N, C-alpha and C positions, 0 to 999 in steps of 0.2 A: 261128286268130286271131293277129294280130301280138303282139309282146311287150308293146306298150302301145298302147291305143286311146283316143281322146278323142271324145266325142259331145256336142254342145251344142245348145241350142234357144233361141228368142227369142219375143217377142210373147205376153204373157199373154192368156188368153182373156177376152173381154168388156172389155178395157181401153179400146179406142177409144171405147166408149159412155160412159165415166165422166167425162172432162173436161168435157163439156157440162153435166152436172148439177152438178159441183163448181164450175165457173165461175159458174153461176147463183147459187150461194150466195155467191160472192165479190161479185157485184153486190148481193145482198140486204144483205150486211154494210156495203157503202158507203152504201146508203140508210139503214140503221139508224144508222150513225155520224153522218150528216148530220142526222138528226132529233134525236138526243141532243145533238149540239153546239148546235143551234139552241135547244132547250129550255133547256139550261144557260146559254147566252149571254144569253137574255132574262132568266132569273132572276138571273144574276150582275149584269147591268146595273141591274136594279131593286133588288136587295138590297144590293149592295156586299160580299157575303160572299166571303171568301178561299177557303173550302172549295168553294163553288159554282164560283168562277173556276178553281180547281185542277182540278176535275172537268171543266170545259169544255176546259181545255188537254189533259187526258187524252183527251177525245173527239176533239179535233183530231188528236192524235198517232195515235190508232187509225184515224182516217179515212185518214191518209196511209199507214199500214201496210196497211189493207184494200185500198187501190189497189195496193200492192206485192204483196199476196197474189194479187190477180187477175192481175197481170202474170206472177207466178211460175207460176200454174196454166195460163196460156195457153202458156207456154214449156216447161213441164215434160216433155211427151211428144214434143217435136219432136226429130227426128234429122237429122243431116247428115253430110257427109264429115268435117268437122272434129270433130264430136261423134257418132260412130257408135253410142254406147251411150245417146244421148239426153241431155236436160238435166234429168233427174229431180231432181237435187240443188238445182235452183233453188228448189224449195219449201222446202228446209231452209235455204238462204241467206236466204230471206224470213223464216223463223222466227227465225233469228239476228238479223236486222235488227229484227224485232219486239221481241225481247228487249232489244236496245240502245236502241231508242226508248222502251221502257218505263222503263229506267234513267234516260234523259234526263228523262222526265216526273217521275219521283220526285225527281230533283235540283231541278227547277224548283219543285216544290211545297215541298220542304224549305227552299229558300232563302227563298221568300216567307214561310213560316210562322215562320222564325227571325229574319229580318232586316227584313221589310217593316213599315211603320208600321201600328199598330193602327187599324182602322176599324170602327165599330159598324155591324153589318148591320141592314137593315130587313127585317122579316118580315111578309108578309100571307098570308091563307089561300090565295089563288090560287098563290102561290109554293110553298107546301107541296104543293099538288095537283100542280104541275108536276114537283116532285122525285119524288113518288110515281109519276107516269107514267114518269119517266126511270129509275126503279128497276124497274118492271114490264116495260118493253120488253126490256132485255137479259136479264132472267130467263127470259122466254118464248122469246126468239130463241136464246139459248145452248143451251137444251134441244134444240131441233130441229137447230141447226147442229152440235152435238156428235154427234148420231145420224148426220147426213149425213157428217160427217168420219170417223167410225169405220166406216161402211159403205163409204166410198170409200178408207179407209186413207190419208187425206190429212193429213200433219202440219201443213200450213198452216191448214186448216179447224179442226182440233182445237185448235191454238194460239189461233186467233181466238176459238173458243168459250170456252176457258179465260179469255181476257182479258175476255170479256163477263161471266163469273162474278165476276171482280174488280170489274167495274163495279157489279154488284148489291150487293156489299159496300160499296164506296166511296160509292156514291150513298145507301145506307142510312145511312152515317156522316154524309154531308152533311145528310140529313133530320134526324138526331138533333141536329146542330149548330144547324140552323135552329129546331127545336123548343126547344132550350135557350135560344137567343137570344130566342125569344118570351117565355120566362119570366125574361129578364134574367140568364141563366147563360152566361158567355162560354166557348163550346166551339169557336169557329171555328178557332183555331190548333191546338188539340189534335186536332180532326177532320182538319185538313190533314196533321199528322204521322202519324196513323193510316193515312191514305191512302198516305203514303210507304212505310210498312212493307209494306202489302199489295201495292202495285205492285212494290216491290223483290223480294219473294218470287216473284211471277209472272214477272218479268223474268229472274230467275236460272234458273227451271225451263225457260223457253223457250230461253234461251241454251244451257243445258247439253244439252237434248235435241237441238237443232239441231247443236251442235258434235259430238256423238257420231256422228251420221250423216256429217257432213262429214269426220270423221277415220276413217271406215270402221270404226266399232266393230261388234262382232259382233251378230247377232240375239240376242234375249233367250233365256235358258236353256231356257225351256219350248218355244219354237219349234224350237230346235236339237235338243232331245231328240225332239220329234215327227218331225222330218226324219230323224234317225238311225234311229229305230224303223221308219219307213216304208221306208227303203232296206234295212234288215236283213230286212224281211219278204219281200222279193223272193226267190223260191226259188233263183235262179241265183247270188245273192250269198253267197259263202263267208265274207267278212269285210268289215266297213266299216272302212277304214283311217283315213280322215280326212273330216270334214265342216266346211265353213266357210260362213258366210252373212253378208250385210250388207244394210242398208236403203239405198235411194236414192229420196228422195221417198216416195211411197206404195207403191213397188214393192220387191220383195225379189230378191236375187241369191244363188244357191246353187251351191256347188262341192263335189264329193265325189270321193274316191278309194276305189275298191272293188276287191276281188279276186273274180273270177268263176269259177264252176265250169266254164263252157263255154269252149272254146278256138277254135271256129270264129268267124270274123269276123262272118258273117251273124247267128249266134245272139247274139253279144256286142252287136251293134248293136240287135237286137230287145230284148235285156234292158235296155240303157240307155234305150231309148225308153219301155219300161214303167216304169222307175224315174222318169223325168222326169214321165210322166203321173200317177203315184202321188203324187209330191211336190207337184205342182200341186193335186191333189185334196185332199191333207191340209192344205196351207198356201195360202190364197188370196193373190192379188196377187204371185205369183212370176213375174217377167218373164223370167228366164234361169236355166236349170239346166245346169250343165256337169259331166259325169261322166267321170272318168278311170278307165278299166277296164284291169285287167291279169289274166292268168291266176293262179289261186291257186298258191302255192308249198306243196305238200303235205308235211307231216311226219307226218300221220295219215290214215287212211282209215276212213270210217264205213260199216260193212256193215249191211244189213237182210236178214233171212232169214225166210220164212214157216215157222211151226212147227205141228206137229200137237198138241203138248202142251207145257206149260211146262218139261218136263225136257230139252228139246233135240232131240226127234225132228223131222226136217224134214217139212213137209207136201207132198203131191203137188200141191196146188193153191195158187193165189195169193190171189184174192179170198175164197175159202172157208176159208182158214187161220184157225183160232181165235186164234192168237197170232203175234207177230212178235218176233224177237230183233234188238236194235240193239247193235252192238259197235263200239267205237272202238279201232282197232289202230294201234300205233306202227310206222311204216314202217321205221325204222332196224333194229329187231330182231324185229319181228313180235309184240311183246307186246300182249295185250289189256288196255288200260288201263281200259276201262269196259264193262259188259255189263248190258243191261236187257231184260226180257221184258215185253212190253205186249200186252194183249188187243186183238183186232181190233175197233175201234169200229163197223165197218160190217158185221159178220157177219150181222146180221138184215135188212139192206137187200134189197129185191127187185130193184131196177134199178140199173145202172151201178155195181155193187159194186166191180169191179176198178178202175175209174177213180177212185172215191172213195178206195180204199185207196192207190192210187198218189199221189194228191194229198196224202194224209195223210203218206206217207213222204217226199214232197218237203218238207213242213213240218218233218219231223224231221231235215232236212239230211243225208239218206243220200247217200253217194257211189257206192256199188255195191249192187245188189240181187242176191243169189244165190238161185236158185230151180230147182226141178225141172221146173216146167211150161213149155212152149213158148208164149210170148206173141206170137210174130210175127204182125203184122197186127191185133192187138187194141189197144184204146184205151190201156191203161197204157203201151204202148211209146212212144206219142207224148207222153204226159205226162212220162215220164222223159227222153225225148230233148230236149224243150224246156227242161228243168231241168238238163241236162248230167249226168244220172245214168246210170251204166253198168249194163247188164243182163248177167249171166253165168249160164250153166247149170251145174248141179252134179249128180252122181250119188250124192253122199254121203248117208248115211242119218241122220246126226246132226250137230249144230251143230259140234262140235269137229273132225270129219272134214272138213267143208266148208271151214273156215278153214285146216286143215292142208294141204289140197290146193294152196293158193296159197302155200305156203312160209311161212305165218304159224304162230305157236305160241300156243295158248290158255293163259291164266293159270290 
């Protein structure tokens, strides 16, 4: 293997089928906002309520941003020579714009609530019914849109669903204001100011989430931990040196630097391909995995030896050995820094015992297996070869002699 190799991959599985479904929800959102704006427009004209008018403005702003969301979803997965990595961040730009428009809505409502002339609202039962309907629609729609957004990992749809949750609250406040007016309690301006606070909070969350992605903030800690564990579980990986990851729209990009046990280029490429597949399986919506691989710089060697008993007598057999010794030896002076005696967990197995033991030793991160039995042509040889583990024969009778043969000294 060369001193340093890089292997990358692109095109997340099943990604091409998702935009159609996501875009469909964008069209649904436009239709819902049109319906809500019309309901509140009719009620606002008939009642003269500042709170209802503010909610109508809120709906119009959301209608414009829903159109922006749809445009973002259509552009998000397109790639070109000028944008070879795609336009994934368009969705996050849309989320930022949605946050900005939400702040604008809050400003307009606050200005009217604080400085507009007071107008007594007219309230009839049909108006209350209209506001109830305008509360129920976003409540139901947001539930299904949020599930669709989480399933597609789409920040634009998730942001839109959260905004509909705000509508449920603010329209409920509007309903309370109209009921208060019905009983001659002036709550119109107070309701408008409550709407300002709710919208401002949502706007800040949308803006902050979108900007994190646009500024290439890291993936969340839980996802990064899962990726690191997945890479470390690959048998050929001696050490995970560094892992970075970021979001771009609904997709994730991962880059890792690892030290491999294998030195042959072909085996190193096979290992990085396995790592890529494992990362994709562990973390959905990964568009690109880039693995920088280099041979491990050894300061220690980890030996595995089959034992006939826990006192250190070497076994004549591999799969049938009742115990295994694992030793970590410092290469600088041959000192044994760690020694463990483990029972063979597959001793009672009837079939493929040797292969299972070999796979177990791979999991134990052995570098070299010393044994008396000749395994040429048998299954464990191929398991060890794929993992970059060396096999060495020994005629020693006990553990300390086998280590001493190689110029090491036991502690």
